[in-house]
N, C-alpha and C positions, 0 to 999 in steps of 0.2 A: 503408695502403691500404683503405678500406671495403670489402673484394670481398662478406661477407656481406648487408652493407646494401645492395650496388647489386643483385646476386643475387636479391635480397624485392623490389628496388624491377621489375626490369623481370619478373620473374615474375610477379609480383601485374598488371602492365601485361599481359603476354599471357593470364592468365586472364580475365581479365575482360573487356577490348578496348573498344571504345565507339562512340558510334553516330555515325551523318552523320550533318550539320546543316547543312552551308553547302554552297553548290555552286563548283565549280572555273570555270579557265581556258573561255570561251566557253560558260560554259550550260548543260555539260553536266552528268546526275549524278553525284556521287562515285560510284562500286563502292563504300566506303566511308570513316568518316575516320581509316583507319590511318593518314594522313602523321601525323598529331596525335600516336600512339606514335613514329615513326619519329623525330623531335624532339625528341620526350624522351629516346629511346635514346641521341640523340646528346648530348645533355644532360650526363646522368649518362655516359657515357664521357668527356666532355672534362673533368670534373670525376676522371676518374681520370686522365686525364692518357698518355691509349695516344701520344697523336700526339704528340713533341713533339721539340726536334732536340739529336740528342745532346750530353753534355755528363758532362769528369768520368770516370769512369772507361768506361761506356761512349763515350761517343767516343775512347776510345785505343782498346776493340775493335772497335768500326768502324773506324779505321786497319789496326787489325793483320789487322782481316779482309777487305779489299778488298786490301789487301798481297801477302793468300794468293793473290790473284785476280789478279794481276800487277799490281799499279798502285799505287804510293804515294801517302804524304799527303793517303787520299784518303775522305770523309766522307759520300759519299753519290752518285747519279745522281737525274736530275732528265728528266726529258720529259711528256707529256699527250698526254690520249687522249682520246674525244669518245665522250659520253653521248644516245644519241636521247634526243628530245623531240616533244609535238608540235607543230607548227611554231604560233608566239605570234602574237596579235594585232599588235602594236603592231611592226617591225623585222625580221619573219619573214627579209627576204632575209642580214639580220648573221648567221643562227643556219645558212643552208643552206651546210653546209660541201663543202669540194673530191672527198667523194664520196659527191656527191649526195642528202645527207638533212638534217632539222634537227639541232641536237648544241646543248647547251652544253660548256667542255671543264676537264674534269678535268686539274689541273698539279698534280706530286708528285716529292717524294724522297724515295727508298727506301735504306736501308742493306742492309748486304749480307746480312743476313738475308730481306731482304724486306717490311722492316718501312715503314709511310709515317712519315717523318718529319718534313716537313709539307709542308700539302695547301691547295691554293687553286682555288678551283670557279664556277663559274658563268659567264665571260666567253661571248659567244656565238662555235659554231661555224666561222664565219672567218675570224676572226680568227688570228693568228700567231703561233706561239708564241712567239718574241721579247716581241711587245705584251705577250703576258699579262704573261709573264715580269716587265715593265717594270712593270706594274701590280700587282703581288702583292707580298707584306708585306715577302718575302722578300728582295727586291731592294730594296726601303725601308731594312728594319734594314739590309743591305749595306751600301749607295751613300751612306747618308746617314747614320743612325744610329751606325755602326761603322767609319766612314773607310771602306771597301772588305777589311774586313775581317770577312770571316761567324765565323771558330771563332778563338778567342784566338791572338795573334800565340806565346805562347811557345811553339805548339803547330810552328814554322815549324823547318824544316831549312836547312840550307845545301848545296849543290852548285855545289865551282868555285869560291865565291863569293860566286853566287848565293841568296838568299832562296824558299827554296819553301812557300808557307802551307798548309797545312791547305783542302782546297777541295770544291768537288762538281763533276762529269762530266756532259757534255751533249754532241749530236749537233749538227752542224755549222750548223741552226736559229737556236740561243743562240748571243749575242754574247758574247767571249770577258773575260772580268774575272780582275781577283788572286781572284778567290774560287770561276769557276769556268771550269774547263779544259771545251776541246773537241778535237778533232783535225785532222789535216788537209786540206782541200779537195783536189780531185783534180785539179782549177784547178792546183794545182801541180805542178812538177816538183821530184817527194818523192824525197828520198836512201833509201837504206836503211833506217835508224836512222829517218826521218821516219812509211816506212810501217810500221814494228815496231810505234812509239810509236801512231800513230792503229788499229790493229790488236789492242795491248792495252788500249788505252783504250774502245775498241766492244765487246769482249768483256765486259771489268769492267761496263760500263753496261748491258750487259744483264737486270743485276737488277732497273731501274725498269721491262722491256717483261715480264720473267715476272711482277714484280709486280701488273700491270697484269692481267694473263693468272688471275689465283690470285686476284681480287677480284672477276672476272666471271664464274670459273669456281666461285667459290663464291657468289656472289650475281649469279643470274641473268640476274635482271629488267635489268640494267644493261647486256643486250646487247639487250636489245628497245626498240620505245619508251617511254618512264613518260609514261603518257596522263594528268597533273594538271597545274596552274599552275607555267608554267617556273619561280614564285620559289624553290616547295617544292622542287624536286629536289635540287638542292645539301643541302639536310637529311636526304633519301633515301641520298643517294652518302653523307654522310656516318657517317652511319648501320652504312652498310655495312663501307665503310672502318676503322671503329671499330674494330666487330666482326670486321673483319680481323686489326687487331693486337693483338688479344686474344690471352694465351696460348692455348692449346687444350689446355692439362692441371689448368687453375683447371675448378673446378664449375661456373660461369657459364658459359662456352660449352659444355659440356657436357649441360645441363638447357637451355637456354635458345635456343641458335643455331638450330636446325630451325626451330624451330614461330616464332622468328621470323623466319624466311626467308618459310616457307610463309603465315605469319598479315597481314606488315604488306607485306614490299619485294613477294613475289614477284604482289601483289594488282595492281601498277600493271603490271604488262603485260603488252604486247598478244600472244597468242601467236601470228598470223599472220604477227609481225615478228618478223625476228631478221637483226640485223647483225651482223653478225664483224669482227671486228677490232679495232687499238686508234684 
C-alpha cells in the first residue's frame, strides 16, 4: 500500500489548494472550489481501498467481532442516515425528508470496529430505506450476481440441520433475505426466545448508528447543510467516510486530517443551521 505516495499527494493539495472557477447550483458564487480537492481525496482513498467488503482473514475477524457482541454469523450492520443539502432545483420535493428538511441518503454497512465496508450515497431523502437498498450495488451483487449469497457459502454453519449463512443485519425497514437478517416486529406475539433474538440483533446493530455518530462527530459539516451542487455532495461525503476509515495511527491521518477538515470540508457548512440526528 502506497501510504507515503498518498500522504505526499494529499499534503500537496492541502498546501496549494485551488481557486474558484465555476458557479454552483442556483447561480450562487462558490465559497471556494474545495470540492475539487474533496473529489481528488476520494479518488486517492478509493485507490487505497479503505472501503471494501471483508474477505479472508478480515471476514473471519469480523464474524468473531460480532460474535463477541452476542450475534453469530454476522459480517456487518446496515443502515441509512441523512446528509443535509440545499433544495435542488429539480424534483426538490423528492429530497424533502420526513424530518422536515432536504437531504440525500448515505446507506452504509459497517463492521464490528465501526469501519465502513460498503457505502451507497445520493438517493433523495424522501426514499424508503428498502428502496435505497434495492437500487444499490450491494443488493444487485447479492441477489443477481451471487444468487443470494453475499459471502462465501463455505462460511455457512448448520444448526439443527438448518444452514445459517454469513449475513449482515438491519432494522425492520429492510427486507428479510438470505444475506440480510432483521429482528421480529412488535406486530407479532413474540416468544421469549424471539424477544431475546431481536434484542441481541438490535444491540449488535448499534455499531452502524455509532459509526454514523463518529463520522458526523469527526466531520461536523455533515451535521449542517452542504451548500454546493447536489451532484457533488456524494464526493464530499465519500472523502469524509474514507478519511474516517483511515487508520488513525498512520502518518497520513495525523498530519492531514485536521487541515482537510478545516480547509476543505467545513467550507461547505452553514454555521446557522445545525441538524442533529441520523
